[in-house]
C-alpha distance (Angstrom), angle and dihedral (degrees) to the residues before:
residue distance angle dihedral
M1 . . .
N2 3.81 . .
I3 3.80 109.6 .
P4 3.83 116.2 177.7
I5 3.81 115.4 -112.6
P6 3.97 112.6 -122.7
E7 3.81 109.5 -106.4
T8 3.91 94.2 -144.4
P9 3.83 136.9 18.8
N10 3.80 87.0 -106.1
T11 3.76 92.2 57.8
G12 3.85 130.4 77.7
T13 3.69 142.7 178.8
I14 3.72 127.4 -141.2
F15 3.84 131.3 -172.3
V16 3.78 136.9 -162.3
N17 3.81 118.5 -166.9
D18 3.75 123.9 -155.0
I19 3.76 94.6 13.6
A20 3.85 89.6 158.8
T21 3.80 144.6 -27.7
L22 3.81 118.6 -104.2
D23 3.83 110.3 -146.3
C24 3.75 114.7 -176.5
A25 3.79 146.1 125.8
F26 3.79 126.1 -110.6
F27 3.79 136.9 -163.8
D28 3.76 117.2 -126.3
P29 3.91 114.8 -172.9
S30 3.83 88.6 -145.3
S31 3.84 99.1 49.6
G32 3.79 109.7 13.1
I33 3.84 126.0 -130.6
S34 3.75 119.1 -4.6
G35 3.92 136.6 166.9
Q36 3.77 123.5 -117.1
S37 3.79 138.1 -174.4
W38 3.78 122.9 -163.8
H39 3.85 136.5 178.4
V40 3.76 111.0 -126.1
D41 3.87 123.5 -139.9
A42 3.82 129.3 -179.8
H43 3.91 134.3 -156.1
V44 3.73 118.0 -170.0
T45 3.75 126.9 -169.2
G46 3.87 126.3 -166.3
P47 3.76 146.6 117.9
L48 3.76 120.9 -59.1
D49 3.74 114.9 -109.6
D50 3.74 128.6 -138.4
N51 3.87 90.4 -78.6
G52 3.84 91.9 48.2
F53 3.79 96.4 -105.0
V54 3.73 129.9 131.0
Y55 3.78 96.4 -161.6
D56 3.81 139.3 -20.6
F57 3.80 108.6 -94.9
S58 3.81 93.9 -147.4
V59 3.78 91.1 52.0
L60 3.76 92.6 48.2
K61 3.85 92.3 51.2
S62 3.84 90.5 48.1
V63 3.84 91.0 50.1
V64 3.77 94.3 48.4
R65 3.75 95.1 44.9
H66 3.86 91.3 47.2
V67 3.81 92.3 50.1
L68 3.81 91.0 49.1
K69 3.75 94.1 50.0
S70 3.78 94.0 48.0
T71 3.79 98.2 44.3
L72 3.87 127.0 16.0
D73 3.82 104.1 11.1
H74 3.70 115.9 103.9
T75 3.74 94.4 -1.4
L76 3.81 133.9 114.5
I77 3.73 106.8 -107.3
I78 3.86 113.6 -147.3
P79 3.87 127.5 -168.4
V80 3.79 97.4 -138.4
G81 3.79 92.8 -169.3
S82 3.67 91.1 73.5
S83 3.75 116.7 105.7
G84 3.73 93.1 -133.3
I85 3.80 95.7 63.1
N86 3.93 120.8 100.1
Y87 3.68 122.7 178.7
S88 3.81 135.7 -176.3
E89 3.87 136.3 160.2
T90 3.77 132.8 -144.1
N91 3.78 121.6 -177.8
G92 3.76 95.1 -22.9
V93 3.89 92.6 -46.9
E94 3.82 116.2 120.1
H95 3.76 119.4 -139.9
W96 3.78 117.0 -160.0
R97 3.82 128.4 -177.7
L98 3.70 113.0 -172.4
H99 3.73 120.1 -170.6
A100 3.76 118.3 -150.5
K101 3.77 135.6 174.8
T102 3.77 94.6 -152.4
K103 3.78 115.0 -143.3
L104 3.84 90.3 -158.2
T105 3.82 91.9 65.7
N106 3.82 100.7 13.8
T107 3.79 90.1 -128.5
D108 3.82 137.7 116.3
F109 3.74 116.4 -109.5
E110 3.71 135.6 171.2
W111 3.78 115.5 -140.3
V112 3.93 113.3 -156.3
Y113 3.83 124.0 -158.9
E114 3.75 128.7 -179.4
C115 3.72 115.4 -177.6
P116 3.84 145.3 142.5
K117 3.70 120.2 -86.7
G118 3.80 115.2 -78.9
A119 3.84 94.7 37.7
V120 3.82 92.3 93.6
Y121 3.70 124.8 53.4
P122 3.95 111.4 -160.7
I123 3.84 119.8 -154.2
R124 3.74 121.6 -170.7
A125 3.83 98.6 -121.6
I126 3.79 136.8 106.8
S127 3.75 92.2 -126.2
L128 3.81 137.8 -1.7
K129 3.65 132.0 -107.8
P130 3.82 132.5 157.6
S131 3.88 94.4 -98.5
I132 3.81 90.7 55.3
V133 3.74 93.3 50.2
A134 3.86 89.6 45.4
Q135 3.78 90.8 52.5
E136 3.73 92.9 51.4
L137 3.87 90.8 49.6
S138 3.74 90.2 48.2
R139 3.79 90.4 53.7
L140 3.78 91.7 49.8
V141 3.79 95.4 49.1
K142 3.92 95.2 46.0
H143 3.86 89.2 62.3
R144 3.85 89.6 57.5
L145 3.83 97.3 47.1
S146 3.81 128.5 84.6
S147 3.84 117.1 -73.9
T148 3.88 88.2 -118.7
I149 3.76 92.1 67.6
Q150 3.73 108.8 104.5
N151 3.83 101.1 -169.6
I152 3.78 139.8 8.4
N153 3.68 119.9 -168.3
I154 3.87 117.1 -175.1
Q155 3.77 116.3 -169.4
I156 3.88 125.4 -167.5
R157 3.76 121.3 -163.7
Q158 3.75 135.4 178.8
E159 3.85 120.3 -109.7
T160 3.83 110.9 -88.8
T161 3.71 110.1 -120.3
A162 3.81 134.7 171.7
P163 3.89 114.5 -89.5
A164 3.76 94.3 -109.5
T165 3.82 94.1 49.6
A166 3.82 115.5 128.0
S167 3.83 108.8 -133.0
Y168 3.73 133.9 162.4
H169 3.88 140.6 179.9
Y170 3.73 118.4 -117.3
T171 3.91 139.3 173.4
H172 3.79 130.2 -162.0
G173 3.71 143.6 157.8
I174 3.77 127.3 -141.1
S175 3.78 113.2 -158.7
G176 3.85 94.1 -167.4
H177 3.79 91.0 59.3
E178 3.74 114.3 103.4
G179 3.81 94.8 -150.9
A180 3.84 136.1 49.8
C181 3.78 92.8 -59.8
Q182 3.84 86.1 87.0
R183 3.80 91.9 68.2
L184 3.85 104.8 109.8
F185 3.73 95.7 -133.4
H186 3.81 109.8 45.1
G187 3.66 118.0 119.9
H188 3.81 156.1 -179.6
R189 3.78 141.3 -149.8
A190 3.80 105.4 -127.0
M191 3.82 144.2 -176.2
I192 3.74 127.1 -139.0
E193 3.82 125.0 -156.0
V194 3.83 129.3 -169.2
Y195 3.73 125.5 -167.6
Q196 3.78 132.3 -175.0
G197 3.72 102.2 -162.1
P198 3.69 105.5 -51.5
E199 3.81 93.0 -22.8
R200 3.76 120.7 101.9
R201 3.92 110.4 -132.7
C202 3.93 101.4 -152.5
D203 3.79 86.4 165.6
L204 3.64 93.1 64.4
E205 3.74 94.1 41.2
H206 3.76 92.1 57.6
F207 3.78 92.4 42.8
I208 3.93 89.4 58.5
V209 3.79 93.9 45.1
R210 3.84 99.8 43.5
E211 3.81 104.0 26.9
V212 3.80 105.8 27.6
F213 3.90 101.3 31.5
G214 3.78 100.8 21.9
V215 3.77 94.8 -135.8
H216 3.88 91.4 -87.2
V217 3.76 113.8 54.8
H218 3.90 142.8 155.6
F219 3.81 114.9 -144.0
A220 3.79 114.8 -141.6
T221 3.75 140.9 164.3
P222 3.88 130.0 -127.6
T223 3.88 88.4 -111.5
Q224 3.82 89.3 56.3
V225 3.85 92.4 57.0
K226 3.81 112.2 96.4
A227 3.82 98.5 165.4
G228 3.75 135.9 5.6
S229 3.84 132.2 50.9
F230 3.85 126.4 -78.9
E231 3.80 145.6 163.3
V232 3.77 125.7 -139.8
G233 3.80 110.2 -112.5
Q234 3.84 94.9 18.4
R235 3.78 141.2 87.9
G236 3.81 119.5 -124.3
K237 3.79 116.8 -88.8
D238 3.80 99.9 -135.7
S239 3.82 144.1 13.4
S240 3.78 94.3 -90.8
P241 3.87 108.6 136.3
I242 3.75 123.1 -95.3
T243 3.77 123.9 -170.1
L244 3.76 122.2 -144.0
S245 3.79 126.9 -173.0
I246 3.80 133.0 178.6
E247 3.86 133.6 170.2
G248 3.83 126.6 -155.0
S249 3.73 140.8 155.5
L250 3.81 91.3 -71.5
G251 3.84 92.9 53.7
R252 3.85 142.4 -93.2
Y253 3.81 123.3 -38.4
E254 3.90 125.7 -167.1
A255 3.75 130.9 177.1
V256 3.74 141.6 176.4
L257 3.86 116.5 -154.3
P258 3.77 137.9 149.9
S259 3.80 115.5 -70.8
N260 3.75 92.0 -131.4
R261 3.84 90.5 64.3
V262 3.85 93.6 55.7
F263 3.95 123.2 84.6
I264 3.81 111.8 -171.2
V265 3.77 120.3 -137.1
E266 3.81 132.6 169.2
P267 2.97 145.0 -97.8
V268 3.84 97.5 -7.1
P269 3.81 131.1 -5.4
S270 3.89 93.7 -117.1
V271 3.73 121.2 135.7
E272 3.85 89.5 -108.6
C273 3.74 90.6 57.3
I274 3.85 93.1 40.9
A275 3.93 87.6 54.2
K276 3.85 90.4 47.8
Q277 3.82 91.7 50.2
V278 3.82 90.9 48.2
A279 3.78 91.3 49.7
K280 3.84 88.4 58.7
V281 3.93 89.9 52.3
L282 3.79 89.8 50.1
Q283 3.87 89.7 50.1
N284 3.86 88.8 55.2
Q285 3.80 92.7 41.3
E286 3.83 94.5 47.4
P287 3.86 107.8 22.4
Q288 3.74 92.1 161.7
S289 3.86 96.3 48.3
K290 3.81 116.2 101.5
N291 3.73 133.4 -163.5
L292 3.78 97.2 24.6
R293 3.74 117.3 171.0
L294 3.85 121.8 -164.6
V295 3.69 124.6 -159.3
C296 3.89 114.4 -168.1
Y297 3.79 118.2 -174.7
E298 3.71 126.0 -151.3
G299 3.85 101.4 -152.3
I300 3.86 114.8 -52.4
G301 3.80 124.9 -9.0
K302 3.81 100.6 -10.2
G303 3.73 140.7 76.7
A304 3.79 146.9 100.1
V305 3.89 137.8 -62.2
M306 3.75 124.9 -148.3
E307 3.72 129.5 -173.2
V308 3.88 118.1 -142.7
């Protein structure tokens, strides 16, 4: 951990780790749209007040969490400096065309996203990496802190997992949700665990992540599909376009993306229904296996359990 050293005896630095979790989606010109989850830490440097404090920890946590929820969290983050980004707006509806040469299929594809304002967070960069997102968050938080604060350094980091852990990146949108979860492209980085009795079945975990989900996946439902072919409980076979659309209290969302990035669940793309659909896949894959327990995570530290 790199904590800035105070410059004078009257200056100090405080830090708060795991202030919040940032769950979002981001666009990468080399792979398309993916989900991500990060831990958020903060370091603040400033003069000591009469009580010997730099800043109130509870206030700092409140500010960072508020900034996250009102800006980056549950959005699609787009590097608008990329040459493959095209944007227009009509009557308050944003129209994004995102050109990607997807490494997963080695083909060019244009992702299309129409959404209400606030569903996309643009960052002036050619491509995205954690340090760029952290710099943007630091800038946003600094404007909301006391003018006496000399420096704010936000750090974001991926969840630490064991080398053999099966994790994947996914996006989804839940129209019945009253909050930002209804945005069609918000996402998570998530683990999946499979147990047979007390035994960990890493082989089945990696089968689900790599063969069934394809590492990067969007979960949708039959009612969300407006054009294109699909099968419930499967991911598309090729990069032919599929059109998805949902409408919630925040507005209407529509997207066009490659079929092989979409896995169909029902009735809604919640982590509970994802776990239920994966359980059916495991039953087909391992018909003789008994007492299977599936743990599907939604981001960091939360998820659903399904017995098979």
